[in-house]
ChimeraX commands (.cxc) that place a marker at each C-alpha (Angstrom):
marker #1 position 0.11,0.06,-0.19 radius 0.5
marker #1 position 1.09,3.75,-0.45 radius 0.5
marker #1 position 0.22,7.36,-0.69 radius 0.5
marker #1 position -1.76,8.00,-4.04 radius 0.5
marker #1 position 0.41,8.01,-7.09 radius 0.5
marker #1 position -0.21,11.46,-9.03 radius 0.5
marker #1 position -0.51,13.86,-6.26 radius 0.5
marker #1 position 2.80,14.68,-5.11 radius 0.5
marker #1 position 5.26,15.35,-8.36 radius 0.5
marker #1 position 9.10,15.47,-8.01 radius 0.5
marker #1 position 9.29,16.33,-11.88 radius 0.5
marker #1 position 7.44,15.68,-14.95 radius 0.5
marker #1 position 5.59,12.53,-14.97 radius 0.5
marker #1 position 7.76,11.27,-11.73 radius 0.5
marker #1 position 5.24,11.02,-8.67 radius 0.5
marker #1 position 6.98,10.82,-5.17 radius 0.5
marker #1 position 4.96,7.82,-3.48 radius 0.5
marker #1 position 5.53,6.47,0.50 radius 0.5
marker #1 position 5.20,2.56,0.53 radius 0.5
marker #1 position 3.83,1.39,3.81 radius 0.5
marker #1 position 3.63,-2.28,2.65 radius 0.5
marker #1 position 4.24,-4.96,-0.28 radius 0.5
marker #1 position 3.28,-8.30,-0.98 radius 0.5
marker #1 position 5.25,-10.17,-3.42 radius 0.5
marker #1 position 4.77,-13.65,-4.42 radius 0.5
marker #1 position 7.04,-16.48,-5.74 radius 0.5
marker #1 position 6.34,-18.19,-7.79 radius 0.5
marker #1 position 3.92,-15.48,-9.17 radius 0.5
marker #1 position 0.50,-16.57,-9.14 radius 0.5
marker #1 position -1.25,-13.48,-11.24 radius 0.5
marker #1 position -2.36,-10.36,-9.55 radius 0.5
marker #1 position -4.08,-11.01,-5.82 radius 0.5
marker #1 position -6.97,-8.85,-5.25 radius 0.5
marker #1 position -6.34,-8.23,-1.76 radius 0.5
marker #1 position -7.90,-5.00,-0.81 radius 0.5
marker #1 position -11.55,-6.00,-2.58 radius 0.5
marker #1 position -11.47,-9.61,-0.97 radius 0.5
marker #1 position -14.09,-9.94,1.72 radius 0.5
marker #1 position -11.86,-12.68,3.27 radius 0.5
marker #1 position -9.20,-10.11,4.43 radius 0.5
marker #1 position -11.54,-7.68,5.89 radius 0.5
marker #1 position -11.70,-7.19,9.48 radius 0.5
marker #1 position -7.87,-7.83,9.90 radius 0.5
marker #1 position -7.11,-4.44,11.79 radius 0.5
marker #1 position -4.16,-2.63,10.02 radius 0.5
marker #1 position -3.21,-2.63,6.23 radius 0.5
marker #1 position 0.16,-4.50,7.26 radius 0.5
marker #1 position -1.76,-7.30,8.90 radius 0.5
marker #1 position -4.16,-7.36,5.64 radius 0.5
marker #1 position -1.21,-7.97,3.57 radius 0.5
marker #1 position 0.24,-10.80,6.29 radius 0.5
marker #1 position -3.01,-12.54,6.22 radius 0.5
marker #1 position -3.28,-12.34,2.17 radius 0.5
marker #1 position 0.44,-13.75,2.11 radius 0.5
marker #1 position -0.35,-16.70,4.33 radius 0.5
marker #1 position -3.30,-17.52,2.51 radius 0.5
marker #1 position -1.65,-16.95,-1.06 radius 0.5
marker #1 position 1.60,-18.58,-0.58 radius 0.5
marker #1 position 2.40,-21.99,-2.18 radius 0.5
marker #1 position 4.84,-23.03,0.58 radius 0.5
marker #1 position 4.40,-22.62,4.33 radius 0.5
marker #1 position 7.36,-19.58,4.33 radius 0.5
marker #1 position 6.40,-16.21,4.78 radius 0.5
marker #1 position 8.38,-13.18,5.50 radius 0.5
marker #1 position 7.49,-10.58,7.67 radius 0.5
marker #1 position 9.85,-7.37,8.15 radius 0.5
marker #1 position 8.58,-4.72,10.47 radius 0.5
marker #1 position 9.48,-2.86,13.54 radius 0.5
marker #1 position 7.06,-4.60,15.59 radius 0.5
marker #1 position 5.13,-8.19,15.19 radius 0.5
marker #1 position 1.58,-8.12,13.92 radius 0.5
marker #1 position -1.25,-8.02,16.53 radius 0.5
marker #1 position -1.72,-11.08,18.94 radius 0.5
marker #1 position 1.88,-11.79,18.69 radius 0.5
marker #1 position 1.89,-14.29,15.97 radius 0.5
marker #1 position 5.40,-13.53,14.38 radius 0.5
marker link #1:1,2 radius 0.2
marker link #1:2,3 radius 0.2
marker link #1:3,4 radius 0.2
marker link #1:4,5 radius 0.2
marker link #1:5,6 radius 0.2
marker link #1:6,7 radius 0.2
marker link #1:7,8 radius 0.2
marker link #1:8,9 radius 0.2
marker link #1:9,10 radius 0.2
marker link #1:10,11 radius 0.2
marker link #1:11,12 radius 0.2
marker link #1:12,13 radius 0.2
marker link #1:13,14 radius 0.2
marker link #1:14,15 radius 0.2
marker link #1:15,16 radius 0.2
marker link #1:16,17 radius 0.2
marker link #1:17,18 radius 0.2
marker link #1:18,19 radius 0.2
marker link #1:19,20 radius 0.2
marker link #1:20,21 radius 0.2
marker link #1:21,22 radius 0.2
marker link #1:22,23 radius 0.2
marker link #1:23,24 radius 0.2
marker link #1:24,25 radius 0.2
marker link #1:25,26 radius 0.2
marker link #1:26,27 radius 0.2
marker link #1:27,28 radius 0.2
marker link #1:28,29 radius 0.2
marker link #1:29,30 radius 0.2
marker link #1:30,31 radius 0.2
marker link #1:31,32 radius 0.2
marker link #1:32,33 radius 0.2
marker link #1:33,34 radius 0.2
marker link #1:34,35 radius 0.2
marker link #1:35,36 radius 0.2
marker link #1:36,37 radius 0.2
marker link #1:37,38 radius 0.2
marker link #1:38,39 radius 0.2
marker link #1:39,40 radius 0.2
marker link #1:40,41 radius 0.2
marker link #1:41,42 radius 0.2
marker link #1:42,43 radius 0.2
marker link #1:43,44 radius 0.2
marker link #1:44,45 radius 0.2
marker link #1:45,46 radius 0.2
marker link #1:46,47 radius 0.2
marker link #1:47,48 radius 0.2
marker link #1:48,49 radius 0.2
marker link #1:49,50 radius 0.2
marker link #1:50,51 radius 0.2
marker link #1:51,52 radius 0.2
marker link #1:52,53 radius 0.2
marker link #1:53,54 radius 0.2
marker link #1:54,55 radius 0.2
marker link #1:55,56 radius 0.2
marker link #1:56,57 radius 0.2
marker link #1:57,58 radius 0.2
marker link #1:58,59 radius 0.2
marker link #1:59,60 radius 0.2
marker link #1:60,61 radius 0.2
marker link #1:61,62 radius 0.2
marker link #1:62,63 radius 0.2
marker link #1:63,64 radius 0.2
marker link #1:64,65 radius 0.2
marker link #1:65,66 radius 0.2
marker link #1:66,67 radius 0.2
marker link #1:67,68 radius 0.2
marker link #1:68,69 radius 0.2
marker link #1:69,70 radius 0.2
marker link #1:70,71 radius 0.2
marker link #1:71,72 radius 0.2
marker link #1:72,73 radius 0.2
marker link #1:73,74 radius 0.2
marker link #1:74,75 radius 0.2
marker link #1:75,76 radius 0.2
view
């Protein structure tokens, strides 16, 4: 997730965005619709939503979660 692209420009066609989280799957599984999927609603923060989606969508039981603090509930 990030700030809205196309709002804060650094130059012609160069938009400055602040990113808060990323979900990267390997091997690629296509585009995962995380934000519109009701399965991931009610998880709390956006980072926890991405974590839940990563656990759900990963093909192997390996998920890397990098953050200053673990997710709510201490499941890290």
